[in-house]
N, C-alpha and C positions, 0 to 999 in steps of 0.2 A: 504493500500500500504506500509506504514512504517513497519507494522508488518511482511509483506512478505519479505521486504528487510532485516529486522533484522534476520529473519529465514535463508535467503540466506547467510548472513554474518556469523552467528553462525555455519551453516552447513559447510562452508568452513574452518573456523578457528579451530573448535573442533570436531563437530559431525562426519564429513566425512573427517577428516584431511588426507591429501594426504600421509604423511609419516607414520602415526600411524594406519590408518584404511584401506585406499585404497592400500597401499604398492606400490605406483608409484614413479618413479624417484629415485630408490635405488642407482644407480650408482653415481650421484652427491652427494646424501645425505651421502654416506659412504666415498667418496673420498675427499670431500672438507671440511668436518666437523672436521678438525684437530684443529681448533680454532674458537672462537666466531666471530672474524673479517672476516675470510674467509667464514664461513657459512652464516653470515648475509649479506655479500656483494653479494654472489651469490643468496641468497634468495630474496633480494630487486631487483636485476636484473630480477629475474623470476617474481616478482610481477608486474613490469612495463610491461614486455612482455605479461603476461597473461591478465592483465587489458586492455591493448590496443588491443590485438588480439581479445579478447571477444567482446569488443565494436565495432571494425571494422566489424567483421563477423556478429554481430547482425544487424548492420546498413545496411549491404549489402546482408543479407540472402535472401531477396526476388528476388534479381537479379542473384543469383548464381544457375545455373542448378544443380539439384540433382545428376546427373550422374558424374559430375566433381567436386563435392564439396570438396573432400579430397585433390586433387592437389591444388585447389584454397586456401583452408585453410592453407596448408603447405607453399604455396607461400607468403601468408600474414604474417605468423609467421616468415618465413625466412627474409623477408624484414625488419620487426621490429627488429629482432635480429641483423641483419647487421648494422642498424642504432645505436642500443645500443652498439654493439661491437666497432664501430668507435668512438662513443662518449666517452666510457670508455678509449679507447686507447689515446684519445686526452686530456682528463681532469682528468683521474684517472689512470695514466699509471702504477704506482707501483702495485696497486691492480689488474690491468689488467694483468700484467705479472704473478702475483701469481695465479690467477684463470685460466689463459691460455686457453686451449682448451675447458674448461667447459662452457665458455660463448657462443661460436658458437654452442655447443652441446645442448643448450636450444631448438634449432629447433627440435631436435629429442626426446626431453623430452616428454614422453607419457602423462604427466600431462597436458601440454598445449593443445595438440591436443584433448585429452579426454574431457576437459571442453568446447572447441570450438564446438566439435561435439555433446556432450550430453546436453549442456545448451545454449550456445550463438546462435546456429542455430535454436533455438526454442523459445527464449524469447527476451524481449525488451532490448534496449541499456543500460539503467541504471542498470537494474537487472543483465545483463550479465557482464557489467564492474565491478560491485560490486562482483559478483561471482568469476571472475578471480582474483581480488585483494585479496579477502578473502582466496581463495585457496592458492595463493602465500604467503600470510602472515602466514597462517597455516604452510606451508612448512618452512618459515623463522624462526618461533618459534622453530620448531623441530631442525633445523640446529643450532640455537643459543644455545639451551639447550645441544644438543649433543656435539657441539664444546666446550662449557664451561666445561662440565664434563670431557671430554677427556683431555683438556689442564690443568685443575686443578689437576686431578689425575696424569697426565703424568709428569708435571714439577712444580706443585705447584703455578702456576701463571695464570692470566687471561688477556685477550686482547693482546695476543702476535701478533705482526705485526700491531698494531694500528698506528704506525708511517707511514705506507704506505697509510693511509687514512687521518689522522690528523697529520700534520707536527709538530714535537717537542714532541708529546705525547709518553708515555712509558708504558709498561705493568705493571700490578699490581701484585706484588709478595706477595702472601697471606701466603704461608708456608715459613719456614726459608730458607735462601739462600743455606744452605748445604743439603737441601732435595735431596735425591739421585734420585728421580723420579721413575716412573713406566712405563717403555718403552712400554709395551704391550697396554697401553691406547691410545697411539698416533699411533700405528701401526694398519693396517686393522682389525686384530681380535678385537681390542678394540672398533672399530666402530660397529661391529656386536654385541658384548656383550652389549654395552651401549644402542644401539637401541632396542635390545631385552628386556632390562629392562624397557625402556620407554613404549614399546608396552604392556608389561605385566602389568605395572602400570595403563595404560589407561583401559585395559580389566578388571582389578580388580575393578577400580572405576565404570565402567559401570555395572558390575555384582552386586556390592554392591548397586548401585542406583536402579537397577531393582528388587533386592530382597526386598528393602525397600518399594516399591510401591505394594500395594495389588492387586492381579488379580481380575477380575470380580467375579470369583467363590468364592474367599476368602471373597470378600465384601459381597456377598449374605449370606455366612455362618455366618459372623459376625452380619449381620442385623437380621437373624433368631434367632441367639443365644440371642440377646438382647430382642426379643419378647418372 
């Protein structure tokens, strides 16, 4: 059981990463990843929604008629997003204002509905909750790296807007203060270019790993050569 759960977690975080492999949720990934703070904040909100929605759907899957499962799934997701939206407005108001419409739009994020339909509706509560959390965490990692690269190249600093989450905190200026910046990194084209580089890096890593593992034919040839 523990091995299966570890596979579920690894599948969500890396092997089937929503941003780098499945290419889902491109709108929030590209729009919100202007900084690490914005990206991680939306990513963690998505983690909460995905974990809870997967768990609830898995627990109720035996009672949901197959014919109306999609409307019921969307209703569950919408209810959870509404609770999260109100909670962030009450306790994290500054970051709530920054993320704006992208918090309610989690309802329409195809990542959430896809995992509910593909996994939670067919598996147990623990595995489903872990799957949702892992998929959301994988998205959060992509948002964090994407936001970090964009703000570092764009203005030479990291953690811009951290004061909206932690009172009194300030950004980390890595490059000299007179760094002129690279505006395209912060603009939408910079999001496309940076994400393309991340996807290419992952594909290169997978291709290199696959090349290093001998195929069954190669294994047979090596064995016969030794004889």
